[in-house]
N, C-alpha and C positions, 0 to 999 in steps of 0.2 A: 703651104702644101700640107695636106692631111696625111697622117701616118695611119695606114690601115693594117690591123693585125688580122690573122686568119679567121674567117667566119665559116662555121660548119655545123651541121647537125651532128649530134653525138648521143651515145647512150649514156644516160645519167648514171654516174657512179656514186655510191652512197657516201654521204658526208658524215663527219663525226663532230659536227658543230653542236652548240648547246641545244638547238631545237630539233636536230635530225639524228643525233647519235643513237645508234641501236635501232633506228626506226626505218632505215632504208637499205636493208640488206639485200633486197632484190633490185633488179635493174628497172629503170623507168625511162621512157622517152624524154629527152631533154633537149632544149635549144640552148646552145652556149652563145651568149652575146659578147663579142669582143669589144673592148673600148677602142675608140679612135679619137685622135686629138688633132687640133690645129692651133694656130697662134691665138685664136679668139674664142674657141668653144671646145666643149667636151661632148662626145656623143656615143651612140651605140650603132653598130651595123646590124641591119635586119637580117635574120637568118635566111640563107638561100638566095640572096639578092645583093646587089651593089648599092641599094638605097641606104641612106643614113637617116637616123632620127637625131636631130640636133638637140642636145641636152641643155642648151642655154647659151646666152651670148655674153656671159660674164667674162671679163678679160682673163686670159690664162695667166697663172701666176708664175709659170716656169718656162724657160726656154728649153726646147726639146731638140735633141740631136736625132737625125734620121735613124740611127742604129739603136736608139734607146727604147725600151718598153716603158711606157708611162705608168708610174705608180704614184699617184698624187698623195700628199700627206692627208691625214684624216679630215683636217679642217676644210679641205676643198669639197668634200662630199658630205659635210655635216648638215643634216636635214634641218635642224633648228636654225642654223645660220642662213640657209637658203630661204626658208619660209619667212624669217625675220626680214630679209632683204625685200621680200614681196609686200611688205607692209602689214603683215598679219598681226593681230592683237591676241595676246595670250592671257589666259586666266592665271590666278595665283598658283595653281597647281600644274601649270605648264600645258594646259589644253589649248589648242588653237580655236579660239572663240569665233573669229571672223577674219576674212580677208578684205573686209570693208566692201564687199560686193554681193551681199546676201541676195538681193533681187535678181542679179544676173546668174548667180549660182543656182537658185531655185528654178529659174527658167531653163537653164542648161540641163538640170536633172529631169525636167519634164519633156523637153524637146530635143536635146542633144546628148551631152555627157558631162558629168561633173566628177571630180575626184575629191575624196574626203580623207584627210589625215586623221585616223581614228586610233592612234596608238594608246589612247586611254582605255580602250576595250581590254578587259582582262584576258590573258592567255595562260591556260593551265594545262600542263603536260602530265598525262596519266600513263604510267608504264607498269610493267609486271605481268606475269602470266595470267593473272585473274582480272585484268583491267576491264575486259569486255563484260564478263559476268557482273562485275562490281557496278559498272555504269548502267548496265541493263536493269539492275535492281534499284539504283538510286534516282533514275530519271524516268520520264514517260515514254521514251522511244525504245524500239526494239533493236538494240545494239547487236544482238546475235545474228541478225540478218545482213549486217553491213560487212563489206570486204574492204581490203586495202585500196585506197583511192576513192572511197565513197564517204559521204557525210550526210548529216541530217540536222534539223532543228529538234530541240528537245526541251523539256521543262523540268527544272528542279522543284520538288515539292516538299512540304512538311510531312510529318508523320500522319497528319489528318487529311492530306491531299491538297492543301492550300498552296498557292503559287509562291515560289521564292524568286525564280528568274527564268527568263527565256534565253536559252543558249544555243550555240551552234557547235557541232562536233565534226572533226575530220578524223577518220579512222585510218591510221598508217600501219605499216607492217608490224611494228613493235611498240606503238604508242597511240594514244588518242589525244588530240589537241582540242581543248574546250575554249570557246570564245564566249565570255560572260560579260554582263554589265559592269561598268567601272565600280559602282557602289557595292557590288556583291562579290568582288574579286577575293578579298581577304576572308570574308565570312564563308564563302563556298569552299575555299581551300581548307579552312578549319572544319567545316561540316564533313567534307570528304574524308579528311584524316580521322575524324571522330568515329566514322563507321568502318574503318579498316581494322579488322580484328587480327589477333595474333597470327593465325594461320594463313591469312590472306596475303597473296603475293601481289601487292599493289603499292605503288609509290606515286606521290603527288608533288609536282614541282610548279611553282609560279615562274613562268618565263616572260612575263610582261615586260620587264625592264631590259630584257636581252634581245627583244625583237621590235620591229615596227609593223604597223598594220594600216593598209590603205583600202578604200572601197571605191570602185567605179560604179556610178549609178546613172541610168538614163538609156534611152532607146538606141543610142549610137555607141554604147560601151564596147560592142564587139569590133567596131572599126579601130578603136585604140589597140585591141589585141592584134588585129591584122597588121597594123603599122609596126608593132613591136615583135612580130614574128611568133605570136602566141596563139595562133588560130586553132591549134590542135585541141584546145580545151573548149572551144565554143559549142560544139555539138554534144557535149557531155550533159547528163541530167543534173538537176539542181543538187547542190551539196558535193558534187564531185570535185576533185582537185588533181593537179599535176605538179610535179617538181621540175623546176628549171634551174639554170645556173648562169650567173654573170661572173666571168673570170674565176670560176671554181667556187663561187659562194652561192649557197642555196637560196632560191626564191620559190615559194609555193603559191600557186594561183588557183583559186576556187571559184566555182559557179555560184552566183547569187550575191545580191547587194545587201541582203538583210531586210529589204522592203519588198513591196509588191512590184516595183519597177525592176526591169532587168539590170544586171550588173555583175561585177566580179570582185573578188577580194584577194588581196596580196598580203602574205606574211613573209617578211624578209629580215635580213640581218642589219645591224647598225652600219655595217661597212658599205652596203649597197643602197640604203634607203634614199640617199640624196640623188644618186644616179637615176634610179627608177622613177622617183618623183618628177624630176625634170624631163625624163623621157615621156612620161604620161602627159605632162603639160604640153610639151611640144608636139604630141600626137593629137592635140585638140581639146583636151579636157579642161574644164573651168574649175579652179580650186574652190572648195566649199569648207566653211568652218562649222564648229559645233552648233552655233546658234541657228544657222540655216538648216542643218541636219535635224535639229530638234523639231523645227516646223514641219519638215518633210516627214519625219517619223509620225507625228500626230496626224497629218493629212492622210497618210497611207495606212494608218490604223495599227502600227506595231506597238504593243503595250510595253511599258517599261516599269521596273520595280520602283516602288515609292510613289508611283503615279497611278497607272491603270492596273498594275499587278500588285495586289496586297493580300494580306492573310484572310481577307473577307471572301475571296473568290478562289475557286478551283480552276484548272486549266480549261475545262469545257466552258465554264461561265465566262472566261476571258476570251473565248472564241478561238482557242489554239488547237482546234481539232486535228490539224495536220501534224502536230507534234506527238500525238498520242496513239500508241498501238493498242487496239482493242483485243488483240489475239495473243499477245506475248504472255508467257507463263511467269 
């Protein structure tokens, strides 16, 4: 018999976790996903309904009493362990190279929906009163036009306008989260810190190891959001994002896969990554590894540093017109 905890819509209250502290002082609409458990599975209850999303068929490791609130030990939700059990092959630096299903995953990305564990993507948090002006001057996008809850693609360039990296930005109330290529993560942190002058009120923090990052890609990506009760984000423009919570832990969902194909991105804590991963799979997404993603990236024309993005080309020559503001000062 399943134990169902209360499921309800709630106003998002600001968290003070590593990636959201000082960033969410305003209220946001939030869906709170309660856990439900049975003797054989762990799941999430969809908001506003009695439907359940089964989070897996792994044998439950603990006997539950009806009056108890289930709080599994961290190992039960460890994403690395869950993915390993699926037969994933990891690279030496811990990247999920393949689930040994590359052909099926690519077909799903084209015709249905795939989910990619992309936590190797760098995540840099920029805070301080001058952060918007600072990033406006350091990249090609017009950050001064962006409001809380909006985002964009942008390009980091050299002093001569040559490309360094194609990045994505989420502008929050008191911070900006930058998503950058794995190979550029450390060098971009160093570059940003280099150009922070004495009077600048800007701080740069690498939060990559404190968070996880998933990407949904494919024409049926929105159906996964429907199943999980995240449909409020679907009609938002590209780059937009919303904050949600799972048992009080923040999850941020943004519009866009990073490719030409439709999709969504998830940034979440280490505590909830395993739960959300299994929920997405049980909502119909096919897991995809880095090898298949690399093929998809090339097919859909997204340039990457060290490959198509080099010091020989500027952003216009690389075809990244959508990242460049021609009118910003």
